[in-house]
C-alpha positions in Angstrom: -3.2 11.0 -61.4 -3.8 8.7 -64.3 -1.0 7.0 -66.4 -2.0 6.8 -70.2 -1.3 3.1 -70.5 -3.7 2.2 -67.7 -6.4 4.6 -69.2 -7.8 2.5 -72.2 -11.2 1.1 -71.2 -12.1 0.8 -74.8 -9.8 -2.1 -75.6 -11.1 -3.9 -72.2 -14.5 -3.3 -73.6 -13.9 -4.7 -77.1 -12.3 -7.8 -75.4 -15.1 -8.6 -73.2 -17.9 -11.0 -73.7 -20.3 -9.1 -71.4 -23.0 -7.1 -73.1 -24.4 -3.8 -71.7 -25.8 -0.9 -73.3 -23.1 1.8 -74.1 -24.7 5.1 -75.2 -27.7 7.0 -73.7 -30.1 5.9 -76.1 -29.2 2.2 -75.6 -29.4 2.8 -71.8 -32.7 4.2 -72.1 -34.2 1.5 -74.3 -32.8 -1.2 -71.9 -34.5 0.6 -69.0 -37.7 0.9 -71.0 -37.7 -2.9 -71.4 -37.5 -3.4 -67.6 -39.9 -0.8 -66.2 -43.6 -0.4 -66.4 -45.0 2.7 -68.2 -45.5 4.9 -65.2 -42.0 4.7 -63.8 -40.4 4.8 -67.3 -42.4 7.8 -68.2 -41.7 9.8 -65.0 -37.9 9.1 -65.4 -37.8 9.9 -69.3 -40.2 13.0 -69.6 -39.9 16.6 -68.8 -42.1 19.4 -68.4 -44.7 20.9 -71.0 -43.8 20.2 -74.5 -40.3 19.0 -73.5 -38.7 22.1 -75.2 -36.2 22.6 -72.5 -35.4 18.8 -72.4 -34.4 19.1 -76.1 -32.6 22.4 -76.0 -30.4 20.8 -73.2 -29.2 18.1 -75.5 -29.4 19.9 -78.8 -27.3 22.7 -77.5 -24.1 20.6 -76.8 -23.3 20.0 -80.4 -23.2 23.7 -81.0 -20.1 24.1 -79.0 -16.9 22.7 -80.6 -13.7 21.9 -78.9 -10.5 23.2 -80.6 -7.8 20.7 -79.5 -4.2 21.3 -79.2 -1.7 18.7 -80.1 1.8 17.7 -79.5 1.5 18.3 -75.8 2.6 15.5 -73.4 -0.6 13.9 -72.1 0.8 10.7 -70.8 -0.1 11.7 -67.3 -3.6 13.2 -66.6 -4.5 15.0 -63.4 -8.1 15.5 -63.1 -8.2 16.5 -59.2 -10.6 19.3 -58.3 -10.7 21.0 -54.9 -14.0 22.4 -53.6 -14.5 23.8 -50.2 -11.1 22.7 -49.2 -11.7 19.1 -50.1 -10.0 17.5 -53.0 -11.9 15.1 -55.3 -10.2 12.8 -57.7 -12.2 14.0 -60.6 -14.9 16.8 -61.3 -17.7 14.3 -61.9 -20.7 14.1 -59.3 -23.8 12.4 -59.1 -26.8 14.8 -59.5 -29.6 14.5 -57.0 -32.4 12.4 -58.4 -35.2 11.3 -56.1 -37.5 8.2 -55.8 -34.9 5.9 -57.2 -37.0 2.9 -56.0 -39.2 3.3 -59.2 -36.1 2.3 -61.3 -34.9 -0.7 -59.0 -35.6 -2.1 -55.5 -32.1 -1.1 -54.1 -32.7 2.6 -55.2 -30.4 5.2 -53.9 -28.4 2.8 -51.9 -27.2 1.0 -55.2 -26.5 4.3 -56.6 -24.4 5.6 -53.7 -22.4 2.4 -53.6 -21.7 2.6 -57.1 -20.7 6.3 -56.8 -18.4 5.3 -53.8 -16.8 2.7 -55.9 -15.7 5.2 -58.6 -15.1 8.3 -56.5 -18.0 10.3 -57.6 -19.4 12.4 -54.9 -23.0 11.6 -54.4 -25.6 14.2 -54.0 -28.5 12.6 -52.2 -32.1 14.1 -52.9 -34.7 15.0 -50.2 -37.3 13.0 -51.9 -35.1 9.7 -51.8 -36.7 6.3 -51.3 -34.0 5.7 -48.7 -32.9 7.8 -45.8 -29.8 9.9 -45.1 -28.8 7.6 -42.3 -29.4 4.2 -44.5 -27.4 5.7 -47.3 -24.6 7.0 -44.8 -24.4 3.5 -43.3 -24.1 1.7 -46.6 -21.4 3.9 -48.0 -19.3 4.9 -44.9 -16.3 7.1 -45.9 -17.5 8.3 -49.3 -18.1 11.7 -50.2 -21.9 12.8 -50.0 -23.8 16.0 -50.2 -27.5 16.6 -49.4 -29.8 18.2 -51.7 -32.6 20.0 -49.8 -36.1 20.8 -50.9 -37.3 23.7 -48.7 -40.7 22.6 -46.7 -43.7 24.8 -45.8 -42.6 23.6 -42.2 -39.1 25.2 -42.3 -38.2 23.3 -39.1 -38.4 20.2 -41.3 -35.8 21.5 -43.6 -33.5 22.6 -40.6 -34.0 19.0 -39.2 -32.9 17.4 -42.5 -29.7 19.6 -42.7 -28.9 18.7 -39.1 -29.4 15.1 -40.0 -27.0 15.3 -43.0 -24.3 17.1 -41.1 -24.5 14.5 -38.3 -24.1 11.7 -41.0 -21.0 13.3 -42.4 -22.3 15.0 -45.6 -20.1 17.6 -46.8 -22.4 20.3 -48.1 -26.0 21.3 -48.5 -27.5 21.8 -52.2 -30.7 24.0 -51.9 -32.8 23.5 -55.0 -34.5 26.6 -55.9 -36.5 26.0 -59.0 -39.1 23.6 -57.4 -41.3 26.0 -55.4 -44.0 24.0 -57.1 -43.9 20.9 -59.4 -43.7 21.6 -63.2 -46.5 20.6 -65.6 -45.5 17.2 -66.5 -48.0 15.8 -69.0 -46.7 12.3 -69.1 -47.4 11.8 -65.6 -50.9 13.0 -66.1 -51.3 10.7 -69.0 -50.0 7.9 -67.1 -51.8 8.7 -63.9 -48.5 8.2 -62.0 -46.8 10.0 -59.1 -44.0 8.6 -57.2 -44.7 11.0 -54.5 -48.3 9.8 -54.1 -47.2 6.1 -54.1 -45.0 6.7 -51.2 -41.5 6.3 -53.1 -40.3 9.7 -51.6 -40.7 9.0 -48.0 -37.3 7.8 -46.9 -36.1 10.9 -45.4 -39.5 12.1 -44.1 -40.8 9.0 -42.5 -37.4 9.0 -40.5 -37.3 12.8 -39.5 -38.4 13.5 -35.9 -39.8 16.9 -36.8 -41.8 15.8 -39.8 -43.4 12.9 -37.9 -44.2 14.8 -34.6 -46.2 17.3 -36.7 -48.6 14.6 -38.0 -51.9 13.9 -36.5 -51.3 10.2 -36.9 -48.6 8.0 -38.6 -50.9 6.3 -41.3 -49.4 5.8 -44.7 -51.8 8.1 -46.2 -51.2 10.9 -43.8 -47.4 10.7 -44.2 -47.8 10.9 -48.1 -50.2 13.7 -48.0 -47.9 15.8 -45.7 -45.0 15.2 -47.8 -47.0 16.4 -50.9 -48.2 19.5 -49.0 -44.7 20.5 -47.6 -42.9 20.1 -51.0 -45.1 22.9 -52.3 -43.3 26.1 -50.9 -43.8 29.1 -53.4 -42.9 31.7 -50.6 -39.2 30.5 -50.6 -36.9 33.7 -50.9 -33.6 35.0 -49.7 -34.7 35.6 -46.2 -35.3 31.7 -45.8 -31.7 31.2 -47.2 -30.4 33.4 -44.5 -32.2 31.7 -41.9 -30.7 28.4 -43.3 -27.2 29.7 -43.2 -27.7 30.5 -39.5 -28.7 26.9 -38.9 -25.7 25.2 -40.3 -22.1 25.4 -40.8 -21.9 23.4 -43.9 -21.3 25.0 -47.3 -24.5 25.8 -49.0 -25.0 25.7 -52.8 -28.0 27.0 -54.8 -29.2 24.6 -57.5 -31.2 26.0 -60.2 -29.5 29.3 -61.2 -29.7 30.4 -64.8 -29.5 34.2 -64.7 -26.1 36.0 -64.0 -27.9 38.5 -61.8 -29.2 35.8 -59.3 -25.5 34.5 -59.4 -24.5 37.9 -58.3 -27.0 37.9 -55.7 -26.0 34.6 -54.4 -22.5 35.9 -53.8 -23.9 39.0 -52.1 -25.9 36.9 -49.7 -23.0 34.7 -48.7 -23.9 31.5 -50.7 -20.9 29.2 -51.0 -21.5 27.8 -54.5 -23.9 27.7 -57.5 -25.3 24.7 -59.6 -26.2 26.0 -62.9 -29.3 23.8 -63.8 -32.8 23.8 -65.4 -33.7 20.6 -63.5 -33.2 18.7 -66.6 -36.1 20.5 -68.3 -38.5 19.0 -65.6 -39.7 22.2 -64.2 -40.2 25.3 -66.5 -40.4 24.5 -70.2 -39.2 26.9 -72.7 -36.1 28.1 -70.6 -32.5 28.5 -71.6 -30.3 25.4 -72.1 -28.1 25.0 -69.0 -25.0 24.9 -71.3 -26.0 28.2 -72.9 -26.6 29.7 -69.4 -23.2 28.6 -68.1 -20.8 31.1 -69.7 -22.6 34.2 -68.4 -22.8 32.8 -64.9 -19.0 32.0 -64.8 -18.3 35.5 -66.0 -20.6 37.0 -63.3 -19.1 34.9 -60.6 -15.5 35.6 -61.7 -14.0 32.7 -59.6 -15.5 33.9 -56.3 -17.2 30.6 -55.6 -17.6 27.2 -57.4 -19.9 26.9 -60.2 -21.1 23.4 -60.8 -23.1 22.3 -63.9 -26.3 20.0 -64.4 -28.7 19.2 -67.1 -28.2 17.6 -70.3 -24.9 15.7 -69.8 -25.1 12.6 -71.8 -21.5 11.5 -72.5 -17.8 12.6 -71.5 -17.2 15.0 -74.2 -20.3 17.0 -72.9 -18.5 17.2 -69.5 -15.2 18.3 -71.2 -17.2 21.2 -72.8 -18.9 22.4 -69.8 -15.6 22.1 -67.6 -13.8 24.2 -70.5 -16.6 26.6 -70.4 -15.8 27.3 -66.8 -17.8 24.8 -64.8 -15.8 23.7 -61.5 -17.5 20.3 -61.7 -20.2 18.4 -63.7 -23.3 16.5 -62.2 -24.8 13.4 -64.1 -28.3 12.6 -63.8 -30.5 10.5 -66.1 -27.7 8.2 -67.6 -27.1 6.6 -64.1 -30.8 6.2 -63.6 -31.0 4.3 -66.8 -28.1 2.1 -65.6 -29.9 1.6 -62.3 -33.3 0.4 -64.1 -31.3 -1.9 -66.5 -29.1 -3.7 -63.9 -29.2 -2.2 -60.4 -25.8 -1.4 -58.8 -23.9 -3.2 -61.6 -25.5 -1.1 -64.2 -24.8 2.1 -62.5 -21.3 1.1 -61.9 -20.9 0.3 -65.8 -22.5 3.7 -66.5 -19.9 5.6 -64.1 -16.9 3.6 -65.3 -17.6 4.3 -69.0 -18.5 8.0 -68.4 -15.4 8.4 -66.3 -13.2 6.8 -69.0 -14.5 8.8 -71.9 -14.2 12.0 -70.0 -10.6 11.3 -69.5 -9.9 10.1 -72.8 -11.8 13.4 -74.3 -9.6 15.5 -71.9 -6.4 14.0 -73.1 -7.4 14.0 -76.6 -8.0 17.7 -76.3 -4.3 18.1 -75.5 -4.4 19.0 -72.0 -3.3 17.1 -68.9 -5.1 18.8 -66.1 -8.2 20.8 -65.2 -6.3 24.2 -65.1 -5.2 23.7 -68.8 -8.7 22.4 -69.6 -10.3 25.8 -68.5 -8.0 27.5 -71.0 -8.9 25.3 -73.8 -10.7 27.0 -76.7 -14.3 26.4 -77.3 -16.3 27.8 -80.2 -20.0 28.2 -80.5 -21.1 27.2 -84.2 
């Protein structure tokens, strides 16, 4: 619960002498000044002609909040319960890999910042640091594990087991990366974090992965990571196998079609994340926010529907939540904060984002998430 008088970061920031980028464009520029061309291009860019990337951002202004006034909003309750666990607010850290290209502290810095502001942290398979390293650095905080399938499915099962043993609360299986999207910026810059070893945190520490290698040379490890990430045969049967290997809730990330959402329910999936991978996989697809209402309707409250892709500020989060999202995942903004100032930069991004979201909810005239989901949103 948040009391209104303690809910005004705006005046604190105005009275502060500390200078830090505020909006997404400023964060991106600050990161650009810190990073070399390859890493900056990799984080900023998306697939193909970046049509999907632009759609994700341009779609949000097409949805307008119709606020209600003269409601008592002095006390705000943003709690959300997912899989029997209650979180203080519906904002999650989206899984973003290879964080060491942005800052040496990488995912550990992000996970620590997330823990400070109670953002559940979804760790990527292709992290620069391992499951165990992040768990040790953030003991007691909420963490989920995002799984990329592997050509050797035993590697996937091994990572899920490790996440369970480390206290992670759910598995997020990404299904839109059966192969890497066509990313022209990376080709132009001749830069691949995978090939440079930034994604090996979970692989080099995995006993199944390492035991399958002919040797443990750096080049062998990296080549095998690249080979295993390519998994075009992934299908519902594999997901059924995964369900048999873990008792953790399983969410599917990358759903855009309502029929796939219905299938997920039929197959016993515990949750969905509506996502187009921030535009980084298939170019020309529907914006995630445009896909959300039909999927929410198809799911009809049977399982949680989280949202990812295109969130840039608190009012974006409010729109997604009002359109039916159970929770919202934040991606690129925190990566720019990491690049700009390490853990402190991520903390500032999350603090500002959380505050703007709370202010936007209250100014919409509602005081809890149940009321927010009944807020009127019109499409222009």
